[in-house]
C-alpha positions as CSV (number, residue, x, y, z in Angstrom):
1,M,-16.4,31.2,-9.8
2,N,-17.5,30.2,-6.3
3,V,-15.5,27.4,-4.4
4,Q,-17.9,24.9,-5.1
5,Q,-18.0,25.0,-8.4
6,A,-14.3,24.8,-8.5
7,I,-14.1,22.3,-6.6
8,S,-16.5,20.2,-8.7
9,E,-14.0,21.2,-11.8
10,F,-11.2,19.8,-10.1
11,L,-12.6,16.2,-9.2
12,Q,-14.2,16.8,-12.7
13,H,-10.7,16.6,-14.4
14,G,-9.1,14.3,-11.9
15,Q,-11.5,11.5,-13.0
16,S,-11.8,12.2,-16.7
17,V,-8.1,13.3,-17.6
18,R,-6.2,12.5,-14.7
19,N,-7.8,8.8,-14.5
20,L,-7.7,9.2,-10.4
21,S,-9.1,6.2,-8.4
22,D,-12.4,6.3,-6.6
23,R,-10.4,6.8,-3.5
24,T,-8.4,9.2,-4.5
25,L,-11.4,11.7,-5.4
26,R,-13.2,10.6,-2.7
27,A,-10.3,11.6,-0.5
28,Y,-10.2,15.3,-2.7
29,H,-13.7,15.4,-2.1
30,S,-13.6,15.5,1.7
31,D,-11.2,17.5,2.3
32,L,-11.9,20.3,-0.2
33,T,-15.5,20.1,1.0
34,Q,-14.4,20.5,4.9
35,F,-12.5,23.8,3.2
36,H,-15.4,24.8,1.4
37,S,-17.3,25.0,5.1
38,H,-14.7,27.1,6.1
39,V,-14.8,29.7,3.4
40,D,-18.2,29.7,2.6
41,G,-19.6,32.2,-0.3
42,A,-16.2,33.0,-1.6
43,V,-14.5,33.9,-4.6
44,M,-12.3,32.0,-6.0
45,S,-10.2,35.1,-7.1
46,D,-10.6,36.9,-3.4
47,I,-8.9,33.5,-1.4
48,T,-5.8,34.6,-0.5
49,P,-2.9,33.1,1.6
50,E,-4.4,34.1,4.7
51,H,-7.7,32.3,4.2
52,L,-5.6,29.3,4.2
53,E,-3.0,30.5,7.1
54,T,-7.1,30.9,9.3
55,Y,-7.8,27.3,7.8
56,L,-4.6,25.8,9.2
57,D,-4.2,27.3,12.6
58,K,-8.4,25.9,13.0
59,L,-7.4,22.8,11.5
60,G,-4.2,22.7,14.5
61,T,-6.4,23.0,17.3
62,S,-8.8,20.3,16.2
63,P,-8.0,16.7,16.6
64,Y,-6.7,15.7,13.6
65,R,-3.5,13.5,13.6
66,D,-0.5,15.7,11.7
67,T,-1.0,12.9,8.7
68,S,-4.2,14.4,8.3
69,I,-3.5,17.8,8.3
70,R,-0.2,17.0,5.6
71,R,-2.7,15.2,3.5
72,K,-5.4,18.2,3.7
73,V,-2.9,21.0,3.0
74,A,-1.5,18.3,-0.1
75,A,-5.0,18.7,-1.3
76,L,-5.1,22.6,-1.0
77,K,-1.8,22.7,-3.1
78,V,-3.0,19.9,-5.9
79,F,-6.6,22.0,-6.1
80,F,-5.1,25.4,-6.3
81,R,-2.0,24.5,-9.0
82,F,-5.1,23.3,-11.3
83,L,-6.8,26.2,-10.9
84,E,-4.2,28.3,-11.3
85,E,-3.1,26.2,-15.2
86,Q,-6.8,27.1,-15.6
87,G,-6.4,30.5,-15.4
88,I,-9.1,30.6,-12.9
89,V,-6.6,32.7,-9.7
90,S,-3.9,34.5,-10.9
91,E,-1.4,32.6,-8.5
92,S,-2.1,29.8,-6.2
93,P,-2.5,31.0,-2.5
94,A,-0.9,27.7,-1.4
95,R,2.1,27.6,-2.8
96,K,4.1,28.6,0.6
97,L,1.3,27.0,3.0
98,K,3.6,25.2,5.5
99,I,2.5,23.5,8.5
100,K,3.6,24.5,12.3
101,R,3.3,22.6,14.5
102,P,5.6,19.5,14.8
103,V,5.5,16.3,12.8
104,E,4.4,13.0,15.2
105,S,7.2,10.5,15.7
106,R,5.1,7.7,14.6
107,I,6.3,4.4,15.0
108,P,5.6,1.5,12.6
109,V,3.2,-1.8,13.7
110,V,5.2,-4.9,13.4
111,L,3.9,-8.4,14.0
112,S,5.4,-11.1,16.0
113,S,6.5,-13.9,15.1
114,R,3.6,-16.0,16.4
115,E,1.5,-13.5,14.8
116,V,3.5,-13.9,11.6
117,K,3.9,-17.7,11.4
118,A,0.0,-17.6,12.0
119,L,-1.0,-15.4,9.6
120,L,0.7,-17.0,7.0
121,A,-0.6,-20.9,8.0
122,A,-4.3,-19.3,7.5
123,P,-4.5,-19.3,4.1
124,K,-2.7,-23.0,4.2
125,Q,-4.8,-24.3,6.5
126,Q,-8.1,-23.3,4.4
127,I,-6.3,-24.6,1.3
128,A,-6.0,-28.2,3.5
129,E,-9.4,-28.3,4.8
130,L,-10.6,-27.4,0.7
131,T,-8.5,-30.4,-0.5
132,D,-9.8,-33.1,2.2
133,S,-13.8,-31.7,1.3
134,R,-12.7,-33.2,-1.9
135,D,-15.8,-30.6,-3.0
136,H,-15.3,-30.4,-7.0
137,S,-18.4,-28.2,-7.6
138,A,-18.0,-24.7,-9.2
139,G,-18.2,-23.2,-5.9
140,G,-15.6,-25.3,-4.1
141,R,-13.5,-24.6,-7.0
142,N,-13.4,-20.6,-6.3
143,R,-13.4,-21.2,-2.4
144,Y,-9.4,-23.5,-3.1
145,F,-8.7,-20.9,-6.2
146,C,-9.2,-17.7,-3.4
147,A,-7.1,-19.8,-0.9
148,V,-4.6,-20.4,-3.2
149,R,-4.0,-17.3,-4.6
150,D,-4.5,-15.3,-0.9
151,N,-1.7,-17.9,0.4
152,V,1.0,-16.2,-2.5
153,I,-0.7,-12.6,-1.4
154,L,0.5,-13.3,1.9
155,E,3.7,-14.3,0.9
156,L,4.2,-11.5,-1.0
157,L,3.3,-8.8,1.3
158,F,5.7,-10.7,4.2
159,S,8.5,-11.6,1.8
160,T,9.1,-8.6,-0.7
161,G,7.8,-5.9,1.7
162,I,5.5,-4.8,-1.7
163,R,2.5,-2.0,-1.2
164,I,-0.6,-3.3,-1.5
165,G,-1.0,-0.7,-4.3
166,E,1.7,-2.3,-5.8
167,L,0.8,-5.7,-5.3
168,V,-2.8,-5.3,-7.3
169,A,-0.9,-3.6,-9.9
170,L,1.3,-6.6,-10.7
171,N,0.2,-8.6,-14.2
172,V,1.8,-12.2,-14.6
173,G,4.7,-10.5,-17.0
174,D,6.1,-8.8,-14.0
175,A,6.6,-12.4,-12.6
176,D,10.3,-14.0,-13.9
177,L,10.1,-17.4,-11.8
178,A,12.5,-18.8,-13.8
179,A,15.4,-15.9,-12.5
180,R,13.3,-15.9,-8.7
181,Q,12.5,-12.7,-9.1
182,I,9.3,-10.2,-9.6
183,Q,9.1,-6.7,-11.5
184,I,7.6,-3.7,-8.9
185,T,6.7,-0.8,-10.4
186,G,6.4,1.7,-7.4
187,R,5.3,5.3,-7.2
188,A,6.3,7.6,-9.6
189,T,9.0,6.6,-11.4
190,R,10.9,4.2,-8.4
191,G,10.3,0.9,-10.0
192,R,12.3,-2.1,-9.2
193,I,13.6,-5.4,-9.4
194,V,13.1,-7.7,-6.4
195,P,13.5,-11.1,-5.5
196,V,11.6,-13.9,-4.4
197,S,12.6,-17.3,-2.3
198,D,12.5,-21.0,-3.8
199,A,9.0,-21.1,-1.5
200,V,7.4,-18.1,-3.0
201,A,7.8,-18.9,-5.9
202,E,6.4,-22.5,-6.0
203,T,3.6,-21.0,-4.2
204,L,3.0,-18.5,-7.3
205,V,3.5,-21.4,-9.8
206,N,0.9,-23.4,-8.4
207,Y,-1.5,-20.2,-8.3
208,L,0.2,-19.6,-12.0
209,G,-1.7,-22.8,-12.8
210,F,-4.8,-22.4,-11.6
211,R,-5.2,-18.9,-13.2
212,D,-4.1,-20.2,-16.6
213,D,-6.9,-23.0,-15.9
214,R,-9.9,-20.1,-16.4
215,M,-8.3,-18.5,-20.1
216,L,-8.6,-14.9,-18.4
217,D,-8.5,-11.9,-21.1
218,T,-6.9,-9.9,-18.1
219,A,-2.6,-9.3,-18.0
220,A,-3.5,-8.8,-13.9
221,L,-1.7,-11.5,-12.0
222,F,-3.9,-11.1,-8.9
223,V,-8.0,-11.4,-10.0
224,G,-11.5,-12.3,-8.1
225,R,-13.5,-14.9,-9.1
226,S,-15.3,-13.1,-11.5
227,G,-11.5,-12.8,-13.5
228,T,-11.3,-9.1,-12.9
229,R,-7.9,-7.5,-11.5
230,L,-8.4,-7.6,-7.7
231,T,-8.4,-4.0,-6.2
232,I,-6.5,-2.3,-3.0
233,Y,-10.1,-2.7,-1.5
234,S,-10.2,-6.2,-2.4
235,I,-6.6,-7.0,-0.6
236,E,-7.8,-5.3,2.7
237,N,-10.4,-7.9,3.0
238,I,-8.5,-11.0,2.1
239,F,-5.9,-9.3,4.9
240,K,-8.7,-8.8,7.4
241,K,-10.0,-12.3,7.0
242,H,-7.0,-14.2,7.5
243,V,-6.3,-11.9,10.4
244,R,-9.3,-12.9,11.9
245,L,-8.2,-17.1,11.2
246,A,-4.8,-16.5,12.2
247,E,-6.6,-15.2,15.9
248,I,-4.9,-11.8,15.9
249,K,-7.0,-10.0,18.4
250,R,-5.8,-6.7,17.7
251,H,-6.3,-4.0,14.4
252,V,-3.4,-5.1,11.8
253,T,-2.8,-3.6,8.5
254,P,-1.2,-5.1,5.7
255,H,1.1,-2.3,5.6
256,A,2.0,-4.2,8.5
257,L,4.1,-6.9,7.0
258,R,5.8,-4.5,5.3
259,H,7.2,-2.9,8.1
260,T,7.6,-6.5,10.1
261,M,9.7,-6.8,7.0
262,A,11.6,-4.4,6.7
263,A,12.8,-4.1,10.5
264,M,13.5,-7.6,10.2
265,L,16.2,-6.6,7.9
266,V,17.6,-4.1,10.1
267,S,17.7,-5.9,12.6
268,S,19.7,-8.5,10.9
269,G,21.9,-6.7,9.9
270,A,20.9,-5.5,6.0
271,D,22.6,-1.8,4.6
272,I,19.7,0.8,5.6
273,R,20.4,2.0,1.9
274,V,19.9,-1.6,0.7
275,V,16.7,-1.8,2.4
276,Q,15.5,1.7,1.0
277,E,15.5,0.9,-2.2
278,I,13.9,-3.0,-1.6
279,L,11.1,-0.9,-0.4
280,G,11.1,1.7,-3.0
281,H,11.3,4.4,-0.4
282,A,12.4,8.7,-2.1
283,S,14.1,9.2,0.8
284,I,16.7,7.7,3.2
285,L,14.3,9.4,6.4
286,S,11.7,7.1,5.3
287,T,13.9,4.0,6.5
288,Q,15.7,5.2,9.2
289,V,12.7,4.1,11.6
290,Y,12.9,0.9,11.1
291,T,16.2,1.3,13.0
292,R,14.3,1.9,15.9
293,L,11.7,-0.6,16.3
294,P,12.7,-3.8,18.4
295,I,12.3,-7.4,16.4
296,Q,11.4,-10.2,18.7
297,K,13.3,-13.0,18.9
298,G,11.9,-16.4,18.1
299,R,12.4,-18.9,20.9
300,R,14.7,-22.0,20.3
301,G,13.6,-24.4,18.6
302,S,10.7,-22.3,16.8
303,V,11.0,-21.4,13.1
304,M,10.2,-17.9,12.2
305,P,9.4,-17.2,8.6
306,T,11.8,-14.8,7.5
307,P,11.5,-12.1,4.1
308,A,13.2,-13.7,0.9
309,F,16.3,-11.0,1.9
310,T,17.7,-13.7,4.4
311,D,21.3,-13.2,4.0
312,P,22.2,-9.2,4.4
313,A,25.8,-9.5,2.6
314,A,23.4,-10.6,-0.5
315,V,21.2,-8.2,0.0
316,K,23.1,-5.7,-2.3
317,L,23.7,-7.8,-5.2
318,S,20.0,-9.4,-5.1
319,I,18.2,-5.5,-5.7
320,K,17.8,-3.2,-9.1
321,K,16.6,-0.9,-10.1
322,R,14.4,-0.8,-13.0
């Protein structure tokens, strides 16, 4: 079997058996196609660890970031493990493949107090404008529904530090508003239950009222105009829209709200292990980066939005593993 045929079988297995997302499949296709170009014409059974080392050395001289190279190495490991399980290769040549150069020390992007306030205010301003316009047409009702939904989404992203993948996976039953908490599925088995503030709970109650009016046949908490579950791309587009409305000129992603929330907790004195559990990090090393981030203090008299975990002493009591 040649490399191109092996890649096709791997991607087909990922789609039909593993049910991988389109985004993941595209990433695998891109990374493995690049590897295919390097070993063009080779037969899978002839590929050795030396082939992979040469390919890795070539990547090391390229302008790729370390994170991109790590992703490409991870793709090779998964690819060859699949081929080993299928009996196409006797042993994975990527088993001991490692990146030789040091990992970059990347500093997460955090938002300033002005940026956070402007971003969270953007959907609220839209709600106010739509209320004043009194547009009761089908289009007007849809725009109002989306503004209410977007307000909850941004509040949750900031106040709980939830990842956007976790956000789109939320179901209505995951929100226990009586207990003021939501259950987050998380990556792999690292599910967690996190509290929400009274203010965020009120926005959720308001949104759920509008959602219920639509008589939807889905368990998804956040839905689009068509009534189907929002995707990661939908959340990214919603975020970009409100970044533009908030007049934030630099490039920021939804993950910046998670970074900002975590940095605020650490800055306020929350225990690093507790912050690790809140974020759902498998390793404390992923959380320790926030100890190096300076958080801008609000001016006297200004009100800085705060995460749900405002009292460091109470954080430990409020976080629960699923």
